[in-house]
C-alpha positions in Angstrom: 0.0 0.0 0.0 1.4 3.4 -1.0 2.0 5.7 1.8 0.0 8.9 1.7 2.1 12.1 1.4 1.9 14.5 4.3 -0.2 17.6 3.9 2.7 19.9 3.1 4.0 17.7 0.3 0.4 17.3 -1.0 -0.1 21.1 -1.1 3.3 21.6 -2.8 2.3 19.0 -5.5 -1.1 20.7 -6.0 0.5 24.1 -6.5 3.1 22.7 -8.9 0.4 20.9 -10.9 -1.7 24.1 -11.0 1.2 26.3 -12.0 2.3 23.8 -14.7 -1.3 23.7 -16.2 -1.5 27.5 -16.3 1.9 27.8 -17.9 1.2 25.2 -20.6 -2.1 26.9 -21.4 -0.7 30.4 -21.3 2.1 29.4 -23.7 -0.5 28.0 -26.1 -2.5 31.3 -26.0 0.6 33.3 -26.6 1.5 31.2 -29.6 -2.0 31.5 -31.0 -2.1 35.3 -30.6 1.2 35.5 -32.5 -0.2 33.4 -35.3 -3.5 35.2 -35.6 -3.9 36.6 -39.1 -6.0 37.0 -42.2 -8.4 34.1 -41.6 -9.4 35.6 -38.3 -10.0 39.0 -39.9 -12.1 37.4 -42.7 -14.1 35.4 -40.1 -15.0 38.7 -38.4 -15.9 40.2 -41.7 -18.2 37.3 -42.6 -19.9 37.1 -39.2 -20.4 40.9 -39.1 -22.1 40.8 -42.5 -24.5 38.0 -41.6 -28.2 38.7 -42.0 -29.0 35.5 -40.1 -27.4 33.9 -37.1 -24.0 32.3 -36.3 -24.8 28.7 -35.4 -22.2 27.3 -33.0 -21.7 23.6 -32.7 -19.4 21.0 -31.3 -19.4 17.7 -29.4 -18.4 16.9 -25.8 -16.2 19.6 -24.3 -16.0 21.4 -27.6 -19.8 21.5 -27.5 -19.8 23.2 -24.0 -17.4 25.8 -25.4 -19.5 26.3 -28.5 -22.5 26.9 -26.3 -20.5 29.5 -24.3 -19.3 31.2 -27.5 -22.9 31.5 -28.8 -24.0 32.9 -25.5 -21.2 35.5 -25.4 -21.9 36.6 -29.0 -25.6 36.8 -28.4 -25.1 38.9 -25.3 -22.9 41.4 -27.2 -25.3 42.0 -30.1 -24.4 39.3 -32.6 -27.3 36.9 -33.2 -26.0 33.4 -32.4 -27.3 30.1 -31.2 -26.0 26.6 -30.3 -27.1 23.5 -32.1 -26.1 20.1 -30.7 -24.7 17.9 -33.5 -26.5 14.8 -32.2 -29.9 16.6 -32.2 -29.0 18.2 -35.6 -29.0 14.7 -37.1 -32.5 14.1 -35.8 -34.3 17.2 -37.1 -32.4 20.3 -35.7 -30.7 20.8 -39.1 -33.9 22.7 -39.9 -32.8 25.4 -37.4 -29.9 26.3 -39.7 -31.1 28.7 -42.3 -29.8 29.9 -45.6 -28.8 33.3 -44.2 -26.9 31.7 -41.3 -23.3 30.6 -41.0 -21.9 27.7 -38.9 -19.0 27.8 -36.5 -17.9 24.2 -35.8 -15.5 23.3 -33.1 -13.4 20.1 -32.9 -9.8 19.8 -31.8 -9.1 16.9 -34.1 -11.5 17.9 -36.8 -12.6 14.3 -37.1 -15.6 14.3 -34.7 -18.0 12.0 -36.5 -21.1 13.6 -34.9 -20.3 16.8 -36.9 -20.6 15.0 -40.3 -24.3 15.7 -40.9 -23.9 19.4 -40.1 -20.9 19.7 -42.3 -22.7 17.9 -45.1 -25.7 20.2 -44.6 -23.6 23.4 -45.0 -22.0 22.0 -48.2 -25.4 21.0 -49.7 -27.1 24.4 -49.1 -24.0 26.6 -49.5 -24.0 27.8 -45.9 -20.7 29.3 -44.8 -18.7 27.0 -42.6 -16.1 28.3 -40.2 -14.0 25.6 -38.7 -12.1 25.8 -35.4 -9.6 22.9 -35.2 -5.9 22.1 -34.8 -5.7 20.0 -37.9 -6.2 21.8 -41.3 -6.1 18.4 -43.1 -8.9 16.9 -41.0 -12.5 16.4 -42.3 -13.6 19.7 -40.7 -10.4 21.5 -41.8 -10.8 20.5 -45.5 -14.6 21.2 -45.6 -14.4 24.7 -44.0 -14.7 27.9 -46.0 -12.6 29.5 -43.3 -10.3 27.9 -40.8 -9.5 29.3 -37.4 -6.6 27.1 -36.5 -6.0 26.1 -32.9 -2.4 25.7 -31.7 -1.1 22.1 -32.0 -0.2 22.1 -28.3 -0.1 19.4 -25.7 -2.9 19.1 -23.2 -2.0 19.9 -19.6 -2.5 16.3 -18.5 0.6 14.2 -19.1 -1.0 10.8 -18.8 -3.9 11.3 -21.3 -5.3 13.8 -23.6 -8.1 15.3 -21.4 -9.3 18.5 -23.1 -7.6 21.3 -21.2 -5.2 23.4 -23.4 -7.4 22.9 -26.4 -10.7 24.0 -24.8 -8.9 27.0 -23.2 -7.7 28.0 -26.7 -11.2 27.5 -28.1 -12.7 29.8 -25.4 -10.1 32.4 -25.9 -10.5 32.4 -29.7 -14.3 32.7 -29.3 -13.8 35.7 -26.9 -11.4 37.2 -29.5 -14.1 37.0 -32.1 -16.7 38.5 -29.8 -14.5 41.5 -28.8 -13.5 42.1 -32.4 -17.2 42.2 -33.4 -18.1 44.4 -30.5 -15.5 47.0 -31.6 -16.5 46.6 -35.2 -20.1 47.6 -34.4 -19.3 50.2 -31.8 -21.3 48.2 -29.3 -21.4 50.2 -26.0 -22.5 49.8 -22.4 -26.1 51.0 -23.2 -26.4 48.4 -25.9 -25.0 45.8 -23.6 -27.6 46.6 -21.0 -30.4 45.8 -23.5 -29.3 42.1 -23.3 -28.5 42.1 -19.6 -31.5 43.6 -17.8 -31.3 41.3 -14.8 -28.9 40.8 -11.9 -26.1 43.0 -10.6 -24.7 43.7 -14.1 -28.1 44.8 -15.3 -28.6 47.0 -12.3 -25.1 48.7 -12.7 -26.0 49.4 -16.4 -29.2 51.2 -15.5 -29.1 55.0 -15.6 -29.3 57.5 -12.8 -32.4 58.8 -14.3 -34.1 55.5 -13.9 -33.3 55.2 -10.2 -33.4 58.8 -8.9 -36.2 60.4 -6.9 -38.0 62.9 -9.2 -38.8 66.6 -9.0 -41.6 66.2 -6.5 -39.3 64.8 -3.9 -36.5 67.3 -4.3 -35.3 69.0 -1.1 -34.8 72.6 -2.3 -34.5 76.1 -0.9 -33.6 79.5 -2.3 -30.4 81.3 -1.6 -32.0 83.7 0.8 -34.2 81.1 2.6 -33.7 81.4 6.4 -32.0 78.4 7.9 -35.0 77.5 10.1 -37.1 77.0 6.9 -34.2 75.2 5.2 -34.0 72.8 8.1 -37.7 72.1 7.8 -37.2 71.1 4.2 -34.3 68.9 5.1 -36.4 67.1 7.8 -39.5 66.7 5.6 -37.7 65.3 2.5 -35.5 62.9 4.6 -32.4 62.9 2.4 -30.2 64.6 5.0 -29.5 67.6 2.7 -31.0 70.6 1.0 -30.2 71.8 -2.5 -29.9 75.6 -2.8 -31.1 77.1 -6.1 -30.6 80.6 -7.5 -33.3 82.9 -9.0 -33.1 81.0 -12.3 -33.6 77.6 -10.6 -30.0 76.5 -11.2 -28.3 74.5 -8.4 -26.0 76.9 -6.6 -25.0 74.9 -3.6 -25.8 72.1 -1.1 -26.4 72.0 2.6 -25.5 68.8 4.4 -25.1 67.7 8.0 -21.4 68.7 7.8 -22.3 72.2 6.8 -24.7 72.5 9.7 -21.9 71.4 12.1 -19.5 73.9 10.6 -22.0 76.8 11.0 -23.4 75.8 14.4 -22.6 79.1 15.9 -25.6 81.4 15.1 -27.0 78.8 12.6 -30.6 79.8 13.0 -29.8 83.5 12.2 -28.2 82.6 8.9 -29.5 81.9 5.4 -29.0 79.0 3.0 -26.5 81.2 1.0 -24.1 81.6 4.0 -24.3 77.9 5.1 -24.2 76.0 1.8 -21.2 74.5 0.1 -21.1 76.1 -3.4 -20.7 74.1 -6.6 -21.5 70.7 -5.2 -20.7 67.5 -7.1 -23.6 66.6 -9.4 -24.4 63.9 -12.0 -26.5 63.8 -15.2 -29.5 61.5 -15.5 -27.8 59.7 -18.3 -24.9 58.5 -16.1 -24.8 54.8 -15.5 -25.8 53.7 -12.0 -22.4 51.8 -11.6 -20.5 55.1 -12.3 -22.6 57.0 -9.8 -21.9 54.4 -7.1 -18.2 54.6 -7.9 -18.3 58.4 -7.6 -20.1 58.2 -4.2 -17.5 55.7 -2.9 -14.6 57.7 -4.2 -15.9 61.0 -2.8 -17.4 59.5 0.4 -20.8 61.0 -0.2 -24.2 59.5 0.2 -26.4 61.8 -1.9 -26.0 63.2 -5.4 -28.2 65.9 -7.0 -29.1 65.1 -10.6 -29.0 68.1 -12.9 -29.9 68.9 -16.4 -29.0 72.3 -17.9 -27.8 73.3 -14.4 -31.2 72.7 -12.9 -31.9 69.9 -10.4 -34.2 67.3 -11.8 -33.8 64.5 -9.2 -31.8 63.3 -6.3 -30.0 59.9 -5.8 -29.2 58.4 -2.5 -26.7 55.6 -2.1 -29.5 53.4 -0.6 -31.3 53.6 -3.9 -28.4 52.0 -5.6 -28.0 49.3 -2.9 -31.7 48.5 -3.0 -31.4 47.9 -6.8 -28.4 45.6 -6.3 -25.9 47.9 -8.0 -23.3 47.3 -5.3 
């Protein structure tokens, strides 16, 4: 019976194995990046010009990666879907239309389950983009465009468990997605359309969607006596008062800190003499995530929302927390 290594030796071996895996995979990615060229650029051109969808497919681990690539592309504005090659042979070929293109993944390029999809693309003149390490394989020869994976060893010495190859597939899929995003000028607001839920969706909402509107604004004029300004602060419950000039523009802000600094004779003063002039404000179009970052950086809990210098809303950090932005 083999003696079990002590805990320290086992931990050292685990770290060594992890480091070796990462180094092998990183080397493959570096090599693939150096070799990236015209076929990749043409693939981006073809996908960007599609009037249909990019159908991603693969079997086994390559299938899991193909599903991920389809999801990434769809979430960044490129219509895409995953079709399982086994199901394709039993009716799902009908999901692949004449305006579509197929991205087929297989390390060896000889995955037999892909045969029917490959034949379907050839029969109906549907563009086929292959992602494989072997250009002379069945997939490599059939492809209109070949995205070649590095012919690199998998990270497991004893057998060829998909590790390096699937990492390369994921990375190449991400490279396609990013290139397409930049080609279309796809921005944060576009991204939000496809990510309305969860923390990411909340962070991509705008300040204007989360702010309290004009009816809830705590406002006072420049010459408002402080007793009246304090009543507004108490009634509106934001812990502050915005001070506006005769044109309705935001001239200053009174917070608890301002009250403490002017405690001596506070009730005999006006909003003009107590306020902090030119306070930090945000536009209603600012992303909620940006507003939260500003609040954290400036250590403030309330922001006035202004448009054309006039206050149109107020945003409290609790509004962001309730919506799951943080």
